[in-house]
C-alpha positions as CSV (number, residue, x, y, z in Angstrom):
1,M,19.0,-11.0,-16.7
2,R,17.8,-12.2,-20.1
3,G,16.7,-15.6,-18.9
4,I,14.7,-14.2,-15.9
5,A,13.1,-11.5,-18.1
6,E,12.1,-13.9,-20.8
7,A,10.6,-16.3,-18.2
8,I,8.6,-13.5,-16.6
9,I,7.4,-12.3,-20.0
10,A,6.3,-15.8,-20.8
11,L,4.4,-16.0,-17.5
12,T,2.8,-12.6,-18.2
13,S,1.6,-13.9,-21.6
14,L,0.2,-17.0,-19.8
15,L,-1.7,-14.7,-17.4
16,L,-3.0,-12.7,-20.3
17,G,-4.4,-15.9,-21.9
18,I,-5.9,-17.0,-18.6
19,S,-7.5,-13.6,-18.1
20,L,-9.0,-13.7,-21.6
21,W,-10.4,-17.2,-20.9
22,F,-11.9,-15.9,-17.6
23,M,-13.5,-12.9,-19.4
24,L,-15.0,-15.1,-22.1
25,E,-16.3,-17.6,-19.6
26,V,-17.9,-14.9,-17.4
27,W,-19.5,-13.1,-20.3
28,T,-20.8,-16.3,-21.8
29,A,-22.2,-17.6,-18.5
30,D,-23.7,-14.2,-17.7
31,A,-23.1,-14.8,-14.0
32,A,-20.6,-13.9,-11.3
33,W,-18.2,-16.3,-9.7
34,I,-18.4,-16.2,-5.9
35,S,-16.2,-18.2,-3.5
36,V,-15.7,-18.2,0.2
37,Y,-12.5,-19.1,2.0
38,A,-13.1,-19.6,5.8
39,F,-10.0,-19.5,7.9
40,L,-11.6,-19.0,11.3
41,P,-15.2,-19.1,12.4
42,S,-15.3,-15.3,12.5
43,L,-12.9,-14.7,9.6
44,S,-13.5,-15.6,6.0
45,L,-12.3,-14.1,2.7
46,H,-14.5,-13.8,-0.3
47,S,-13.8,-13.6,-4.0
48,Y,-16.3,-12.0,-6.4
49,F,-15.6,-12.1,-10.1
50,D,-18.2,-10.6,-12.5
51,K,-18.1,-9.0,-16.0
52,A,-16.7,-5.7,-14.8
53,S,-13.8,-7.3,-12.9
54,A,-13.2,-9.9,-15.7
55,T,-13.0,-7.1,-18.3
56,M,-10.7,-5.0,-16.1
57,L,-8.5,-8.1,-15.4
58,F,-8.0,-8.6,-19.1
59,V,-7.2,-4.9,-19.8
60,V,-4.7,-4.9,-16.9
61,S,-3.1,-8.1,-18.1
62,L,-2.9,-6.8,-21.7
63,V,-1.3,-3.5,-20.6
64,S,1.1,-5.3,-18.3
65,F,2.1,-7.6,-21.1
66,S,2.8,-4.6,-23.4
67,V,4.8,-2.9,-20.6
68,M,6.8,-6.1,-20.1
69,L,7.8,-6.3,-23.8
70,Y,8.7,-2.6,-23.6
71,T,10.8,-3.2,-20.5
72,Y,12.7,-6.0,-22.2
73,W,13.9,-3.3,-24.7
74,Y,14.3,-0.5,-22.1
75,A,16.3,-2.4,-19.5
76,S,18.4,-4.6,-21.8
77,Q,21.6,-2.8,-20.8
78,R,20.9,-2.0,-17.2
79,A,22.6,-3.7,-14.2
80,K,20.4,-6.0,-12.2
81,A,17.5,-5.2,-14.5
82,Y,15.8,-8.5,-13.6
83,R,14.6,-6.8,-10.4
84,I,12.3,-4.5,-12.3
85,F,10.6,-7.5,-14.0
86,I,10.1,-9.2,-10.6
87,Y,8.6,-6.0,-9.2
88,L,6.3,-5.5,-12.2
89,L,5.1,-9.1,-11.9
90,L,4.3,-8.5,-8.2
91,F,2.5,-5.3,-9.3
92,L,0.4,-7.3,-11.7
93,G,-0.3,-9.9,-9.0
94,A,-1.5,-7.2,-6.7
95,M,-4.0,-6.0,-9.3
96,W,-5.2,-9.6,-9.8
97,A,-5.8,-9.9,-6.1
98,L,-7.7,-6.6,-6.0
99,L,-9.9,-7.6,-8.9
100,W,-10.8,-10.9,-7.4
101,A,-11.5,-9.6,-3.9
102,G,-15.1,-9.8,-2.7
103,D,-14.9,-8.2,0.7
104,L,-13.3,-5.2,2.3
105,L,-10.6,-7.1,4.0
106,S,-9.4,-8.8,0.8
107,L,-9.5,-5.4,-1.0
108,F,-7.4,-3.9,1.8
109,F,-4.8,-6.7,1.5
110,A,-4.4,-6.1,-2.2
111,W,-4.5,-2.4,-1.6
112,E,-1.5,-2.6,0.7
113,W,0.3,-5.0,-1.7
114,L,0.0,-2.3,-4.4
115,G,1.5,0.3,-2.0
116,I,4.5,-1.9,-1.2
117,C,5.1,-2.6,-4.9
118,S,4.8,1.1,-5.8
119,F,7.5,1.9,-3.2
120,L,9.9,-0.8,-4.6
121,L,9.4,0.3,-8.2
122,V,9.8,4.1,-7.6
123,A,12.9,3.3,-5.6
124,F,14.2,0.9,-8.2
125,E,17.3,3.1,-8.8
126,R,18.2,3.0,-5.1
127,H,21.7,4.3,-5.7
128,K,20.0,7.7,-6.4
129,S,19.0,9.5,-3.2
130,Q,16.2,11.3,-5.0
131,S,14.6,8.0,-6.0
132,V,14.5,6.8,-2.4
133,A,13.2,10.2,-1.2
134,M,10.4,10.3,-3.8
135,A,9.6,6.6,-3.0
136,L,9.2,7.5,0.6
137,R,6.9,10.4,-0.3
138,V,4.7,8.2,-2.4
139,F,4.6,5.6,0.3
140,L,3.7,8.1,3.1
141,Y,1.1,9.9,1.1
142,N,-0.7,6.6,0.5
143,R,-0.3,5.4,4.1
144,I,-2.3,8.5,5.2
145,G,-5.1,7.5,2.9
146,D,-5.0,3.9,4.3
147,M,-6.3,5.2,7.6
148,G,-9.6,6.0,5.9
149,F,-9.7,2.4,4.5
150,L,-9.1,1.0,8.0
151,L,-11.8,3.2,9.4
152,A,-14.3,2.0,6.8
153,I,-13.4,-1.7,7.6
154,L,-13.7,-1.2,11.4
155,M,-17.0,0.7,11.2
156,A,-18.5,-1.7,8.6
157,Y,-17.7,-4.7,10.8
158,A,-18.9,-2.9,14.0
159,E,-22.2,-1.9,12.4
160,F,-23.1,-4.9,10.2
161,G,-20.9,-7.8,11.5
162,T,-19.6,-8.6,8.1
163,L,-17.2,-7.3,5.4
164,H,-18.7,-9.2,2.5
165,L,-19.7,-6.7,-0.1
166,E,-22.7,-8.6,-1.5
167,T,-24.0,-9.0,2.1
168,L,-23.4,-5.3,2.9
169,R,-25.3,-4.4,-0.3
170,T,-28.4,-6.0,1.3
171,L,-27.8,-4.7,4.8
172,T,-27.0,-1.1,4.1
173,L,-30.6,-0.1,3.6
174,A,-31.4,-0.9,7.2
175,Q,-28.9,1.6,8.7
176,P,-28.2,4.4,6.2
177,W,-26.8,6.8,8.9
178,S,-23.6,4.8,9.2
179,L,-22.9,4.8,5.5
180,F,-21.5,8.3,5.5
181,W,-18.6,7.4,7.7
182,I,-18.0,4.0,6.0
183,G,-18.2,5.5,2.6
184,G,-16.3,8.6,3.7
185,G,-13.3,6.5,4.8
186,L,-13.3,4.8,1.4
187,V,-13.5,8.2,-0.4
188,F,-10.6,9.4,1.7
189,A,-8.5,6.3,0.9
190,A,-9.4,6.5,-2.8
191,S,-8.5,10.2,-3.0
192,A,-5.0,9.4,-1.7
193,K,-4.5,6.4,-4.0
194,S,-5.9,8.2,-7.1
195,A,-3.9,11.4,-6.4
196,Q,-6.9,13.8,-5.9
197,V,-6.1,17.4,-5.3
198,L,-5.1,17.1,-1.6
199,F,-2.8,14.2,-2.3
200,A,-1.8,15.0,-5.9
201,P,1.9,16.0,-5.3
202,W,2.9,12.4,-4.9
203,L,2.1,11.4,-8.5
204,P,4.6,13.8,-10.2
205,S,7.1,12.7,-7.6
206,A,6.8,9.2,-8.9
207,M,8.2,10.2,-12.2
208,V,11.8,9.5,-11.0
209,A,10.9,5.8,-11.6
210,P,11.8,4.2,-14.9
211,T,9.4,4.8,-17.8
212,P,7.8,1.2,-17.7
213,V,7.0,1.8,-14.1
214,S,5.4,5.1,-14.8
215,A,3.3,3.6,-17.6
216,L,2.0,0.7,-15.5
217,L,1.6,2.9,-12.4
218,H,-0.5,5.5,-14.2
219,A,-2.4,3.3,-16.7
220,A,-3.7,0.1,-15.1
221,T,-2.6,-0.4,-11.5
222,M,-1.8,2.0,-8.7
223,V,-3.8,5.1,-9.4
224,T,-6.8,3.3,-11.0
225,A,-7.2,1.1,-7.9
226,G,-8.8,4.0,-6.0
227,V,-11.5,4.4,-8.7
228,Y,-12.1,0.7,-8.9
229,V,-12.6,0.4,-5.2
230,L,-15.2,3.2,-5.3
231,L,-16.9,1.4,-8.2
232,R,-17.1,-1.8,-6.3
233,C,-18.3,-0.1,-3.1
234,Y,-20.5,2.5,-4.9
235,F,-23.6,1.4,-3.0
236,L,-21.9,2.7,0.2
237,L,-21.7,6.3,-1.0
238,T,-24.4,8.7,0.2
239,P,-25.6,11.8,-1.8
240,D,-23.3,13.9,0.4
241,L,-20.3,11.8,-0.5
242,L,-21.2,12.0,-4.2
243,F,-21.2,15.8,-3.9
244,V,-17.7,15.5,-2.3
245,L,-16.6,13.3,-5.1
246,S,-17.8,15.8,-7.7
247,L,-16.1,18.7,-6.0
248,L,-12.8,16.8,-5.5
249,G,-12.9,15.5,-9.1
250,G,-13.7,18.8,-10.6
251,I,-10.9,20.7,-8.8
252,T,-8.5,17.9,-9.4
253,A,-9.3,17.8,-13.2
254,I,-8.5,21.5,-13.5
255,W,-5.4,21.3,-11.2
256,G,-3.9,18.4,-13.2
257,A,-4.7,20.0,-16.5
258,L,-3.1,23.3,-15.5
259,Y,-0.1,21.5,-14.2
260,A,0.3,19.6,-17.5
261,F,-0.3,22.7,-19.5
262,F,2.6,24.6,-18.0
263,Q,5.0,21.7,-17.8
264,F,8.1,21.1,-19.9
265,H,9.2,17.8,-18.5
266,A,7.5,15.2,-20.8
267,K,6.8,12.6,-18.2
268,K,5.6,15.1,-15.6
269,L,3.2,16.5,-18.2
270,L,1.7,13.0,-18.6
271,A,1.6,12.7,-14.8
272,G,-0.4,15.9,-14.6
273,S,-2.6,14.5,-17.3
274,T,-3.2,11.4,-15.2
275,V,-4.3,13.5,-12.3
276,S,-6.7,15.4,-14.5
277,Q,-8.2,12.2,-16.0
278,L,-8.6,10.7,-12.6
279,G,-10.5,13.8,-11.6
280,F,-12.7,13.3,-14.6
281,M,-13.5,9.8,-13.4
282,F,-14.4,11.2,-9.9
283,L,-16.6,13.7,-11.6
284,A,-18.5,10.9,-13.3
285,L,-18.8,9.0,-10.0
286,G,-20.2,12.1,-8.3
287,A,-22.7,12.6,-11.1
288,G,-24.2,9.2,-10.5
289,A,-22.5,7.6,-13.5
290,P,-20.3,4.7,-12.4
291,S,-20.6,3.1,-15.8
292,A,-19.1,6.2,-17.4
293,A,-16.2,6.3,-14.9
294,Y,-15.6,2.6,-15.5
295,F,-15.6,3.1,-19.2
296,H,-13.1,6.0,-19.0
297,L,-11.0,3.9,-16.6
298,L,-10.6,1.2,-19.3
299,T,-10.0,3.6,-22.2
300,H,-7.5,5.7,-20.2
301,A,-5.5,2.5,-19.5
302,F,-4.7,2.1,-23.2
303,F,-4.0,5.6,-24.4
304,K,-2.1,6.7,-21.3
305,A,0.2,3.6,-21.3
306,L,0.9,4.2,-25.0
307,L,1.7,7.9,-24.4
308,F,4.2,7.0,-21.7
309,L,5.9,4.3,-23.7
310,C,6.2,6.5,-26.8
311,I,7.7,9.3,-24.8
312,G,10.1,6.7,-23.2
313,V,11.3,5.6,-26.6
314,I,12.0,9.3,-27.6
315,A,13.7,10.2,-24.3
316,K,16.0,7.2,-24.3
317,K,17.3,8.0,-27.7
318,A,17.3,11.8,-27.3
319,G,18.8,11.6,-23.8
320,T,16.4,14.1,-22.2
321,Y,12.8,14.5,-21.1
322,D,12.9,18.3,-21.6
323,M,10.5,19.1,-24.4
324,R,12.3,22.4,-25.1
325,K,15.3,20.4,-26.2
326,M,13.2,18.3,-28.6
327,G,11.3,19.0,-31.8
328,G,11.0,17.7,-35.4
329,L,11.3,14.0,-34.2
330,R,8.6,12.7,-36.5
331,K,11.3,12.0,-39.1
332,A,13.5,10.0,-36.8
333,F,10.6,8.1,-35.2
334,P,7.8,7.9,-37.8
335,L,6.0,4.9,-36.3
336,V,6.3,6.4,-32.8
337,F,4.8,9.6,-34.1
338,I,1.8,7.8,-35.6
339,L,1.1,5.8,-32.5
340,Y,1.6,8.7,-30.2
341,S,-0.8,10.7,-32.3
342,I,-3.4,8.0,-32.0
343,A,-3.1,8.0,-28.2
344,A,-3.0,11.8,-28.0
345,A,-6.1,12.1,-30.2
346,S,-7.9,9.5,-28.1
347,M,-7.3,11.5,-25.0
348,A,-8.3,14.7,-26.7
349,G,-11.6,13.2,-27.7
350,L,-11.2,12.7,-31.5
351,P,-14.1,10.5,-32.9
352,L,-13.5,6.9,-33.7
353,L,-11.1,6.6,-30.8
354,S,-11.9,5.2,-27.4
355,G,-11.2,8.3,-25.4
356,S,-13.9,10.2,-27.3
357,L,-16.6,7.6,-26.3
358,S,-15.8,7.7,-22.5
359,K,-15.3,11.5,-22.4
360,E,-18.6,12.1,-24.4
361,L,-20.4,9.8,-22.0
362,I,-19.1,11.6,-18.9
363,L,-20.0,15.1,-20.3
364,A,-23.5,13.8,-21.2
365,H,-24.0,12.6,-17.6
366,L,-22.8,16.0,-16.3
367,H,-25.1,17.8,-18.6
368,T,-28.1,15.6,-17.6
369,Q,-27.3,16.1,-13.9
370,A,-27.1,19.9,-14.4
371,F,-30.5,20.0,-16.0
372,V,-32.1,17.7,-13.4
373,Q,-30.5,19.1,-10.2
374,G,-29.2,22.5,-11.1
375,G,-27.2,24.5,-8.6
376,W,-23.7,23.1,-8.1
377,S,-24.2,20.7,-11.0
378,W,-23.7,23.5,-13.5
379,I,-20.3,24.2,-11.8
380,F,-19.4,20.6,-12.1
381,L,-20.3,20.6,-15.8
382,G,-18.1,23.7,-16.2
383,F,-15.2,21.8,-14.5
384,G,-15.6,19.0,-17.0
385,I,-15.7,21.3,-20.1
386,I,-12.7,23.4,-18.9
387,S,-10.6,20.3,-18.2
388,A,-11.6,18.8,-21.5
389,L,-10.4,21.9,-23.3
390,L,-7.2,22.0,-21.3
391,T,-6.6,18.3,-22.2
392,V,-6.7,19.2,-25.9
393,L,-4.3,22.1,-25.3
394,Y,-1.6,20.3,-23.2
395,I,-1.5,17.1,-25.2
396,G,-1.5,19.1,-28.5
397,R,1.3,21.2,-27.0
398,Q,3.4,18.1,-26.3
399,L,2.8,16.7,-29.7
400,S,3.8,20.0,-31.3
401,M,6.9,20.5,-29.2
402,V,8.2,16.9,-29.5
403,F,7.4,15.8,-33.0
404,L,6.6,18.9,-35.1
405,G,8.7,22.0,-35.9
406,E,12.4,22.0,-36.3
407,V,14.9,19.7,-34.6
408,A,16.5,21.3,-31.5
409,H,20.1,22.1,-31.9
410,T,21.5,19.6,-29.5
411,A,24.1,17.0,-30.2
412,P,22.0,13.8,-29.5
413,L,19.1,15.0,-31.7
414,L,21.2,16.3,-34.6
415,S,22.9,12.9,-34.9
416,L,19.7,10.9,-34.7
417,K,18.7,9.0,-37.8
418,K,15.6,7.1,-38.6
419,Y,15.1,4.6,-35.8
420,N,14.0,1.1,-36.6
421,M,12.4,-0.4,-33.5
422,P,12.7,-4.2,-32.7
423,F,9.7,-6.3,-33.4
424,Y,8.8,-6.9,-29.7
425,L,8.9,-3.1,-29.0
426,T,6.7,-2.4,-32.0
427,L,4.3,-5.2,-30.9
428,S,3.9,-3.7,-27.4
429,L,3.0,-0.3,-28.8
430,L,0.6,-1.7,-31.5
431,L,-1.4,-3.6,-28.9
432,L,-2.0,-0.4,-26.9
433,A,-2.8,1.5,-30.1
434,I,-5.5,-1.0,-31.0
435,G,-7.0,-0.7,-27.6
436,S,-7.1,3.1,-28.1
437,T,-9.6,2.8,-31.0
438,A,-13.4,3.0,-30.5
439,F,-14.1,-0.2,-32.4
440,V,-12.8,-2.2,-29.4
441,F,-15.3,-0.8,-27.0
442,S,-18.4,0.1,-29.0
443,Y,-20.3,-0.6,-32.2
444,P,-21.2,1.7,-33.8
445,P,-18.0,3.4,-32.8
446,L,-19.4,6.9,-32.9
447,S,-21.7,6.4,-29.9
448,P,-20.9,5.0,-26.5
449,L,-24.5,3.6,-26.2
450,G,-23.4,0.6,-28.3
451,S,-20.9,-0.5,-25.7
452,P,-21.7,-3.7,-23.7
453,L,-19.9,-2.1,-20.7
454,L,-22.7,0.4,-19.9
455,P,-25.1,-2.1,-18.2
456,L,-22.4,-3.4,-15.9
457,F,-23.1,-0.5,-13.4
458,S,-26.4,1.2,-12.8
459,A,-26.5,4.9,-13.8
460,R,-28.9,7.7,-14.4
461,A,-30.7,7.5,-17.7
462,L,-29.4,9.6,-20.5
463,S,-31.4,11.5,-23.1
464,N,-30.3,11.5,-26.7
465,S,-30.1,15.3,-26.6
466,S,-27.5,15.1,-23.8
467,L,-25.4,12.8,-25.9
468,E,-25.7,15.0,-29.0
469,I,-24.8,18.1,-27.0
470,S,-21.8,16.4,-25.3
471,L,-20.6,15.3,-28.8
472,L,-20.9,18.8,-30.1
473,V,-19.1,20.2,-27.1
474,A,-16.3,17.7,-27.4
475,L,-15.9,18.5,-31.1
476,G,-16.0,22.2,-30.4
477,L,-13.4,21.9,-27.7
478,L,-11.2,19.8,-30.0
479,A,-11.5,22.4,-32.7
480,I,-10.7,25.3,-30.4
481,G,-7.7,23.5,-28.9
482,S,-6.4,22.6,-32.3
483,F,-6.7,26.2,-33.5
484,L,-4.8,27.5,-30.4
485,I,-2.1,24.9,-30.9
486,F,-1.8,25.8,-34.6
487,K,-1.4,29.4,-33.7
488,D,1.2,28.6,-31.1
489,Y,-1.0,30.0,-28.3
490,Y,0.7,27.9,-25.6
491,P,3.4,28.7,-23.0
492,R,7.0,28.4,-23.8
493,R,8.5,30.4,-20.9
494,S,5.9,30.0,-18.2
495,Y,7.6,27.3,-16.2
496,R,7.2,29.3,-13.0
497,L,3.5,28.4,-12.8
498,A,4.4,24.8,-13.0
499,Y,6.9,25.5,-10.2
500,L,4.1,27.1,-8.2
501,L,1.9,24.1,-8.7
502,E,4.7,21.8,-7.6
503,A,4.9,24.0,-4.5
504,Q,1.6,22.4,-3.4
505,H,3.7,19.8,-1.7
506,S,5.2,22.6,0.5
507,L,1.6,23.8,1.2
508,Y,0.7,20.2,2.0
509,V,3.7,20.1,4.4
510,W,2.5,23.2,6.1
511,L,-1.1,22.2,6.4
512,F,-0.7,18.5,7.3
513,V,2.9,17.5,8.0
514,R,4.0,20.4,10.1
515,P,1.0,20.2,12.5
516,V,1.6,16.5,12.9
517,L,5.3,17.3,13.6
518,I,4.4,20.0,16.1
519,V,2.0,17.7,17.9
520,S,4.5,14.9,17.9
521,G,7.3,17.2,19.0
522,S,5.1,18.4,21.9
523,L,4.3,14.9,22.8
524,S,8.0,14.0,22.6
525,T,8.9,17.0,24.8
526,F,6.2,16.0,27.3
527,D,7.5,12.4,27.2
528,S,11.1,13.4,27.8
529,D,10.6,16.2,30.2
530,Y,7.8,14.8,32.3
531,L,7.0,11.1,31.7
532,D,10.6,10.1,31.4
533,R,11.6,12.1,34.4
534,G,8.8,10.7,36.4
535,I,9.6,7.2,35.3
536,D,13.3,7.8,36.1
537,A,12.4,9.1,39.6
538,V,10.2,6.1,40.3
539,A,13.0,3.8,39.0
540,L,15.5,5.7,41.2
541,F,13.3,5.3,44.2
542,H,12.9,1.6,43.6
543,L,16.7,1.3,43.1
544,R,17.3,3.0,46.4
545,I,14.8,0.7,48.2
546,A,16.5,-2.2,46.6
547,K,19.9,-1.0,47.8
548,W,18.6,-0.5,51.4
549,V,17.0,-4.0,51.3
550,R,20.3,-5.4,50.1
551,K,22.1,-3.7,53.0
552,V,19.6,-5.1,55.5
553,E,20.0,-8.5,54.0
554,E,23.8,-8.3,54.2
555,R,24.0,-6.8,57.7
556,I,21.2,-8.6,59.5
557,F,20.0,-11.6,57.5
558,Y,23.3,-12.9,56.0
559,R,25.3,-12.0,59.2
560,G,22.7,-13.7,61.4
561,I,22.9,-16.8,59.3
562,R,26.7,-16.7,59.4
563,I,26.7,-16.4,63.2
564,L,24.2,-19.3,63.5
565,G,26.3,-21.4,61.2
566,E,29.5,-20.7,63.1
567,S,27.7,-21.3,66.5
568,A,26.4,-24.6,65.2
569,V,29.9,-25.6,64.1
570,V,31.4,-24.7,67.5
571,L,28.7,-26.6,69.3
572,G,29.2,-29.5,67.1
573,F,32.9,-29.5,68.0
574,I,32.1,-29.3,71.7
575,L,29.5,-32.1,71.6
576,A,32.0,-34.2,69.6
577,W,34.7,-33.7,72.2
578,I,32.2,-34.6,75.1
579,D,31.1,-37.7,73.2
580,R,34.7,-38.7,72.5
581,Y,36.4,-38.0,75.7
582,I,33.7,-38.1,78.4
583,I,30.9,-40.5,77.3
584,D,33.2,-42.9,75.5
585,G,35.5,-42.7,78.6
586,I,32.7,-43.6,81.0
587,I,31.6,-46.5,78.8
588,H,35.1,-47.8,78.3
589,S,35.7,-47.5,82.1
590,G,32.5,-49.5,82.8
591,L,33.6,-52.1,80.3
592,W,37.0,-52.3,81.9
593,I,35.5,-52.8,85.4
594,V,33.2,-55.6,84.1
595,R,36.1,-57.2,82.4
596,Q,38.2,-57.1,85.6
597,C,35.3,-58.4,87.7
598,S,34.3,-61.2,85.4
599,P,36.8,-63.7,86.8
600,L,35.5,-63.1,90.3
601,I,31.9,-63.8,89.1
602,H,32.9,-67.2,87.5
603,S,34.9,-68.3,90.6
604,D,33.5,-71.3,92.6
605,K,34.6,-69.8,95.9
606,N,32.4,-66.8,95.6
607,T,29.0,-68.3,95.2
608,H,27.2,-66.5,97.9
609,I,24.0,-64.9,97.0
610,Q,24.9,-61.7,98.8
611,Y,27.9,-61.2,96.5
612,Y,25.8,-61.5,93.4
613,L,23.3,-59.0,94.7
614,A,26.0,-56.5,95.5
615,L,27.7,-56.9,92.2
616,S,24.3,-56.5,90.3
617,L,23.6,-53.3,92.3
618,L,27.0,-51.9,91.3
619,L,26.5,-52.6,87.6
620,A,23.0,-51.1,87.7
621,I,24.3,-47.9,89.2
622,L,27.1,-47.7,86.6
623,G,24.7,-48.4,83.7
624,L,22.3,-45.7,85.0
625,I,25.2,-43.2,85.1
626,A,26.2,-44.1,81.6
627,I,22.6,-43.7,80.3
628,V,22.2,-40.3,82.0
629,F,25.5,-38.9,80.6
630,G,24.8,-40.4,77.2
631,V,21.4,-38.8,76.8
632,G,22.6,-35.5,78.0
């Protein structure tokens, strides 16, 4: 295992270097790389690589490299652990393909590649029936969303005759009525991939996967793919679809935050957090701020991967993910405590950290939209503020329950001493911690307006007042949340609400799965009771006809042929007997007569002409008889 793992880590580091070179080249040249690969006259794949995809590629490669280092420590004593490195590398390859894609068909190939890799990774511990069952759930939820992607591809090609995104950008203005269905298919697919409220149950189900899988799945690959596709195809989204995005995002942000707030399983809490943050990104997309959604997509990749890996270190040594059995672990894991605090503060929106920049930017756009449009926009702003407050509460609650307070009275924790992490594990966490700081994304680090990422996507203009108000709101929410956490105003025995939230899967089964099963069962009954019986009756009818035809053949055709054959054989014997005993006898008799008469013909005494004439007449008569009997 060690040799394969080290080779894959070396390959990942090489890909990280290549992605850095790509990013520097694209930013220096200030131009996109466009290529066309024609396979058939009517089929060609396009690649499109600009500043946004280059930056995203570097972030994905960096997070993947950190996760690979962590996996080297995490899976060092697991059987057949080399498989997880192979699957993670395939996952990274799928994201590279997605980020290079320049048309809908290429995006869909990479999209499906991600789905297959997610199934393999979630079902990594295949000896556990729960892992396989949850992997199937993840796979099926995403396959439902894929129908929307296929609909978008088919309609785009039917309407415009091309799937190239840059060509579609110029053609969509001519036929705006078709955009709703094309964009709607993409929104449906992205909602499934990014675990929006209707499809959210699959994301907590994926927590049965190993911690490195959860980190990469939530931070920089699977769930972010939906947001990235919407960013790349943002020009296909109509105002009605933007409203749908805002509504979906707002509800999802609240749903995920509540799920996390009432959760005691450490990884499932972070899964709910991911759902909430993805809803926050959808809110930004719906508010006409793709640049803010992209900004939060990048910052979320760093602090969420760091949160997962820190919790993974704690859980592996503590032997549990139940936060009620933890506590006071800052002494045993001082460096993990510091790094986790950086990631948690970044997600909560503490200034000088990257999460505060992207969250402030999204709240500013929601505030601007509310003042410009009014109506529902105020509700969407309320969704954003409530989810931001809940974010402070649930991440502060996890920090308090895991690292602060007294150590839980459990054997593994009481025996824990200060843990010295190996260098490569420390390096993996430090890289993510650096990416969670504001200095990486913007200068000055207190304002998102200094970030070079903002011009990558067009967005509604922001006023300085909106930014100032959003900053004050974020700080106020941070202060309120910190106060509530300090006063222990968070649930300790309210696990039933989390259970009710998990029961959404049952609701999903009743609303979506059971109707499909009922329809499919009815079709199956119709097929077995009517179609199959009809087909069986037709087959039986044909079988009986075939038997009747066979009997006719046996009794008439075959018997007639046999009689004809036997008659021919008998006739042959008769003709042979006639030829042998009659014809041959006549011929032999004639020859005997000629032989007996020949001495008389050659005699000198019988030289009269009359004798010759009589003899000739006799021979002619015998020859004529022989000819007649021979022909007959």
